[in-house]
C-alpha positions as CSV (number, residue, x, y, z in Angstrom):
1,X,-6.9,147.2,-114.5
2,X,-10.6,147.1,-115.1
3,X,-12.9,149.5,-113.2
4,X,-13.5,148.0,-109.8
5,X,-16.9,146.5,-109.3
6,X,-18.9,146.3,-106.1
7,X,-21.5,143.6,-106.7
8,X,-19.1,140.7,-106.5
9,X,-19.7,137.7,-104.3
10,X,-17.2,136.5,-101.7
11,X,-15.6,133.3,-103.0
12,X,-13.1,130.9,-101.5
13,X,-10.7,131.6,-104.3
14,X,-10.9,135.4,-103.7
15,X,-10.4,135.0,-100.0
16,X,-7.4,132.7,-100.6
17,X,-5.8,135.4,-102.7
18,X,-6.5,138.0,-100.0
19,X,-5.1,135.9,-97.2
20,X,-1.9,135.5,-99.3
21,X,-1.7,139.3,-99.5
22,X,-2.3,139.6,-95.7
23,X,0.5,137.2,-94.8
24,X,3.1,138.1,-97.4
25,X,2.9,141.9,-97.8
26,X,2.9,142.3,-94.0
27,X,6.3,140.5,-94.0
28,X,7.9,142.3,-96.9
29,X,8.8,145.3,-94.7
30,X,10.9,143.0,-92.6
31,X,12.5,141.5,-95.7
32,X,13.4,145.0,-97.0
33,X,14.9,145.9,-93.7
34,X,17.1,142.7,-93.8
35,X,18.2,143.6,-97.4
36,X,19.1,147.3,-97.0
37,X,20.3,147.7,-93.4
38,X,23.9,148.5,-92.8
39,X,26.3,145.8,-93.9
40,X,23.7,143.9,-95.9
41,X,25.4,144.8,-99.2
42,X,22.4,146.0,-101.3
43,X,21.6,149.7,-101.8
44,X,17.9,150.6,-101.9
45,X,17.5,151.4,-105.6
46,X,19.6,148.4,-106.6
47,X,17.2,146.2,-104.5
48,X,14.2,147.7,-106.2
49,X,15.7,147.2,-109.7
50,X,16.6,143.6,-109.2
51,X,13.3,142.8,-107.6
52,X,11.0,144.4,-110.2
53,X,12.9,143.5,-113.3
54,X,13.2,139.9,-112.4
55,X,9.5,139.7,-111.3
56,X,8.3,141.6,-114.3
57,X,10.2,139.3,-116.7
58,X,8.8,136.2,-115.1
59,X,5.2,137.6,-115.1
60,X,5.4,138.7,-118.7
61,X,6.9,135.4,-119.8
62,X,4.1,133.6,-117.9
63,X,1.5,135.8,-119.7
64,X,3.0,135.0,-123.1
65,X,3.0,131.3,-122.4
66,X,-0.7,131.5,-121.6
67,X,-1.4,133.2,-124.9
68,X,-3.0,136.4,-123.5
69,X,-2.5,139.8,-125.2
70,X,0.8,141.4,-124.0
71,X,1.1,144.2,-126.6
72,X,0.0,147.5,-125.2
73,X,-1.7,150.4,-126.9
74,X,0.0,153.8,-126.6
75,X,-2.5,155.0,-124.0
76,X,-2.1,151.8,-122.0
77,X,1.7,152.1,-122.1
78,X,1.5,155.7,-120.8
79,X,-0.9,154.8,-118.0
80,X,1.2,151.8,-116.8
81,X,4.5,153.6,-117.2
82,X,3.4,156.5,-115.0
83,X,1.7,154.2,-112.5
84,X,4.6,151.9,-112.4
85,X,7.1,154.7,-111.8
86,X,4.9,156.2,-109.0
87,X,4.2,152.9,-107.3
88,X,7.7,151.2,-107.6
89,X,10.6,153.7,-107.6
90,X,8.3,156.5,-106.3
91,X,6.7,154.6,-103.4
92,X,8.6,151.3,-102.9
93,X,11.9,153.1,-103.6
94,X,11.2,155.6,-100.8
95,X,10.5,152.7,-98.4
96,X,13.6,150.9,-99.4
97,X,15.7,154.0,-98.8
98,X,14.0,154.9,-95.5
99,X,14.4,151.4,-94.1
100,X,18.2,151.8,-94.1
101,X,17.5,153.9,-91.0
102,X,13.9,153.2,-89.9
103,X,12.5,150.1,-88.2
104,X,10.4,147.9,-90.5
105,X,7.4,148.2,-88.2
106,X,7.6,152.0,-88.1
107,X,7.8,152.1,-92.0
108,X,4.8,149.8,-92.2
109,X,2.7,151.9,-89.9
110,X,3.3,155.1,-91.8
111,X,2.7,153.4,-95.2
112,X,-0.4,151.8,-93.7
113,X,-2.1,155.2,-93.8
114,X,-2.4,154.7,-97.6
115,X,-6.2,154.5,-97.7
116,X,-6.4,157.8,-95.7
117,X,-4.2,159.6,-98.3
118,X,-6.0,157.8,-101.2
119,X,-9.4,159.0,-99.9
120,X,-8.2,162.6,-99.6
121,X,-6.5,162.6,-103.0
122,X,-9.5,161.0,-104.7
123,X,-11.9,163.6,-103.3
124,X,-9.6,166.3,-104.7
125,X,-9.3,164.5,-108.0
126,X,-13.0,164.2,-108.3
127,X,-13.6,167.7,-106.9
128,X,-16.0,166.2,-104.4
129,X,-16.4,167.5,-100.8
130,X,-15.9,164.6,-98.3
131,X,-18.6,164.0,-95.8
132,X,-18.1,165.3,-92.3
133,X,-17.8,161.7,-91.0
134,X,-15.1,161.0,-93.6
135,X,-13.3,164.1,-92.6
136,X,-13.5,163.1,-88.9
137,X,-11.9,159.7,-89.7
138,X,-9.2,161.3,-91.9
139,X,-8.4,163.6,-88.9
140,X,-8.2,160.5,-86.6
141,X,-5.8,158.8,-89.0
142,X,-3.6,161.9,-89.3
143,X,-3.5,162.2,-85.5
144,X,-2.2,158.7,-85.5
145,X,0.5,159.7,-88.0
146,X,1.4,162.6,-85.7
147,X,1.8,160.3,-82.7
148,X,4.3,158.3,-84.7
149,X,6.2,161.2,-86.2
150,X,6.3,164.0,-83.6
151,X,8.4,162.2,-81.0
152,X,10.8,161.2,-83.8
153,X,10.9,164.8,-85.1
154,X,11.5,166.3,-81.6
155,X,14.6,164.2,-81.3
156,X,15.5,164.0,-85.0
157,X,18.6,164.9,-86.8
158,X,18.4,165.8,-90.4
159,X,18.6,162.3,-91.7
160,X,15.8,161.2,-89.5
161,X,13.6,164.0,-90.7
162,X,14.3,163.0,-94.3
163,X,13.4,159.4,-93.5
164,X,10.1,160.4,-91.9
165,X,9.2,162.6,-94.9
166,X,10.0,159.7,-97.3
167,X,7.7,157.4,-95.4
168,X,4.9,159.9,-95.5
169,X,5.5,160.5,-99.2
170,X,5.6,156.8,-100.1
171,X,1.8,156.0,-99.6
172,X,0.9,159.3,-101.3
173,X,2.8,158.3,-104.5
174,X,1.4,154.7,-104.3
175,X,-2.1,156.1,-103.9
176,X,-1.7,158.4,-107.0
177,X,-0.4,155.5,-109.0
178,X,-3.4,153.3,-108.0
179,X,-5.9,156.1,-108.6
180,X,-4.4,156.7,-112.1
181,X,-5.2,153.1,-113.0
182,X,-8.7,153.3,-111.7
183,X,-9.5,156.6,-113.5
184,X,-7.7,155.4,-116.7
185,X,-8.2,151.6,-116.7
186,X,-6.3,149.4,-119.2
187,X,-7.9,146.5,-121.0
188,X,-5.0,144.0,-120.7
189,X,-5.3,141.2,-118.2
190,X,-4.2,141.7,-114.5
191,X,-1.2,139.4,-115.1
192,X,0.0,141.6,-118.0
193,X,-0.7,144.8,-116.1
194,X,1.3,143.5,-113.1
195,X,4.2,142.5,-115.4
196,X,4.4,146.0,-117.1
197,X,4.0,147.8,-113.8
198,X,7.0,145.9,-112.5
199,X,9.1,146.2,-115.6
200,X,8.5,149.9,-116.2
201,X,9.1,150.6,-112.5
202,X,12.3,148.6,-112.8
203,X,13.5,150.9,-115.5
204,X,13.0,153.8,-113.1
205,X,14.9,152.0,-110.4
206,X,17.8,151.3,-112.8
207,X,18.0,155.0,-113.7
208,X,18.0,156.0,-110.1
209,X,20.7,153.4,-109.4
210,X,22.9,155.0,-112.1
211,X,22.1,158.6,-111.2
212,X,22.7,158.2,-107.5
213,X,25.9,156.2,-108.2
214,X,24.9,153.4,-105.8
215,X,27.6,150.8,-105.3
216,X,27.3,147.5,-107.1
217,X,25.4,145.0,-105.0
218,X,27.5,142.6,-102.8
219,X,24.7,141.0,-100.8
220,X,25.2,138.9,-97.7
221,X,23.6,135.5,-97.6
222,X,20.8,137.0,-95.5
223,X,20.3,139.8,-98.0
224,X,20.2,137.3,-100.9
225,X,17.4,135.5,-99.1
226,X,15.5,138.7,-98.6
227,X,15.8,139.6,-102.2
228,X,14.6,136.2,-103.4
229,X,11.7,136.4,-100.9
230,X,10.7,139.9,-102.1
231,X,10.9,138.9,-105.7
232,X,9.0,135.6,-105.6
233,X,6.7,136.0,-102.6
234,X,6.3,139.8,-102.5
235,X,6.0,140.5,-106.2
236,X,5.3,137.4,-108.3
237,X,2.9,135.8,-105.8
238,X,1.5,138.5,-103.5
239,X,1.2,141.4,-106.1
240,X,-0.5,139.0,-108.5
241,X,-2.7,137.7,-105.7
242,X,-3.7,141.3,-104.9
243,X,-4.6,142.1,-108.5
244,X,-6.7,138.9,-108.6
245,X,-8.4,139.7,-105.2
246,X,-9.4,143.1,-106.6
247,X,-11.2,141.3,-109.5
248,X,-12.7,138.5,-107.5
249,X,-13.9,140.2,-104.3
250,X,-15.9,143.3,-103.4
251,X,-13.4,146.2,-103.2
252,X,-14.1,147.0,-99.6
253,X,-13.0,143.4,-98.7
254,X,-10.0,143.3,-101.0
255,X,-8.7,146.6,-99.7
256,X,-8.6,145.4,-96.1
257,X,-5.0,144.4,-96.6
258,X,-4.2,148.0,-95.8
259,X,-5.0,147.7,-92.1
260,X,-3.9,144.1,-91.7
261,X,-0.4,144.4,-93.2
262,X,0.9,147.0,-90.7
263,X,-0.2,144.8,-87.8
264,X,1.6,141.8,-89.2
265,X,4.7,143.9,-89.8
266,X,4.7,145.3,-86.3
267,X,4.4,141.9,-84.7
268,X,7.2,140.4,-87.0
269,X,9.5,143.4,-86.4
270,X,9.0,143.0,-82.6
271,X,9.5,139.2,-82.6
272,X,12.5,138.9,-85.0
273,X,14.3,142.2,-84.7
274,X,13.1,143.4,-81.3
275,X,11.9,146.6,-82.7
276,X,10.3,149.2,-80.5
277,X,6.8,148.5,-79.2
278,X,6.2,151.7,-77.1
279,X,2.9,153.3,-76.1
280,X,3.3,156.0,-78.8
281,X,3.7,153.3,-81.4
282,X,0.7,151.3,-80.2
283,X,-1.5,154.4,-79.9
284,X,-0.4,155.7,-83.3
285,X,-1.1,152.2,-84.8
286,X,-4.5,152.1,-83.2
287,X,-5.6,155.6,-84.4
288,X,-4.3,154.9,-88.0
289,X,-6.2,151.6,-88.1
290,X,-9.3,153.3,-86.8
291,X,-9.0,156.0,-89.4
292,X,-8.5,153.5,-92.2
293,X,-11.5,151.5,-90.9
294,X,-13.6,154.6,-90.9
295,X,-12.5,155.6,-94.4
296,X,-13.5,152.2,-95.7
297,X,-16.9,152.3,-93.9
298,X,-17.7,155.7,-95.3
299,X,-16.6,155.0,-98.8
300,X,-17.7,151.4,-99.2
301,X,-20.7,150.9,-97.0
302,X,-22.5,154.2,-97.3
303,X,-21.9,155.1,-101.0
304,X,-20.7,153.6,-104.2
305,X,-16.9,153.1,-103.8
306,X,-14.3,154.5,-106.1
307,X,-11.2,152.8,-104.7
């Protein structure tokens, strides 16, 4: 990806791409839950491999038909390989695995803390001390994470603890993969970048599928539908729309998906699967969203942004 710029104008095309991300990515948590829950017939790493390899192949073929450069330099390959492994099997794979046990809304809320982790990691990466206001908003966000996780931990068995740790680790690995692309940008088009991120991540998923000896997929009709939705809507359409939004809109607007998607996921999980909507969940969601909003305000409105 190219370095993100901050002097862009808000355009109808850019907003259309962003709304696409709002609606689709918020619903992918529910689709993952339908695909990997007990009896669905798809193991988590098999789901990731099928989704990313199919989507990446379609995107790369599309790029080739358009005549854009698809050959990578060695440096570009290394950047996209590491980023793809971090973002797909490293982050999405953890979410897939965790949603065998966790509600989709719960997963979405913990992953929704992504900008909080990204701000902290970026400050460490750049060896910059965060402002006191940024620290305060980070603390608010982490308190929200605590409200979501502590009640679960107090009543947790080992598997539940592992699930929570995976959902905390997922946004961290996604943030590192994203920051890597920002600090080491590649010169290929967003379409080609998206294709290789999917394909190289898919290779990682395939290796995990073999190493963990997951069973061969035998999806139910509902799980097949979820897989098709994740591949076409979640990856080919929404991931590409997200990359386009980053290039068409000011970064602080494009990144607002991070505090819209969890709300969409919570509402859909409650409506379609009757997932829990307790006071702790609502309070945790509110604090995480406030923390994310504050992080954006400090990093995008008060100083040149880096994310």
